[in-house]
C-alpha angles and dihedrals in degrees: 000000000000118000102163111092098200093049092053092047090051091051092052093045090051087059104250107184099227132009104197099191136018118181134159136175124207098003112182114248092243090057094058099080094044088053094046093046089057094043092053092044090052096034091132089063100046117096105158126026122183119185100161116164098003103122093250098192136192092274091052091050094048099043101032121009096046094044090047091054094045097049112113091218095051115120094181108147102169128038122178118188101160123152096016102119091245109178136204095274094051090047091052090056092048091047094051089050087056088062089075100026114100101167106061112098104169126039121180117192097157122148097019133115101250095153097039093244094311095309102100123031097165093107094049091044089054090050092051091047090052091051095041105105089191094054130125117318111257095022114119113240132190111244098167105065110106105179131036124181115189098151123144095026104120091243096151125178092321089059090048089053093054095044090049088074089057093048088052101045111022110093096178104058113097100177132031121178114200095155122148095011099131091251112169133202097287093050095049091045089051090052091049091053091044091051089054090054092044094053089049086052087054097257111183092211113144101169131037107168119201098157114140097030127118102245126101118293090227089073091055090049091049091050090051092052093048091050092048091052089048092051091052089050092051092048091050092050092045092055089048091048091052094046091050091046091053090049090052091051095253125133121225121184114238088232094050117114105220111219112261092228088059091045092049092050090052091045091051091048089049093051091048089051092053091047092054091047091054089048091054091049090053 
């Protein structure tokens, strides 16, 4: 993990093809724009960018983070901005950038203040709208983000209500971390119900972390069981999809993640075939 700013900048300027990890702690304010200028200039090279605990402020978001996310040439796949005091307004700008970004896979916003201590949910609401695959018609949504960490942000039951729409409708997200957000009984129960709907809608979710909240532990246990059952279903369908593809003369890499919509269609067809077979027997 690289800690020396000048060393990293030199490596980027020398044209290194891929910088897999950038992380700094305690960067001075005057270093930020020099860093971001280089990051934007070499956006095609950057794959992972960690800026945890670096006081990334509104100016940094407006002039660096958002442009980096919106650049067509950006190959940034993982962005970590935890412990930066990011507020609702900054989150709104980042969220709107995700409407056009199709490369980012992991976003870490843990330990910030994205709802302004429960006083302003506009930024988080915007993020949820962007990730809500069942949102308003004509509104661009992000369907490529796979992991979202918004733990330790004082989101409460209101935040749970907004993220529940994402749980129901987004079929791309694999991991959502809502841990330690002061979510109570009603919020956790809402998420349990939304997860049930989401799994019916063929959600690919494998992790929904609620550890450290104030709701009943039975909800957390129930969520884990639901996700385990969904994972088993996915694996069964994936094996069937690969077998069918091989029979059809197609080649699927063993590491390839088959799209859930495709898997679901095959699963439905398989169920229908079994139903017809039982009818013929009767």
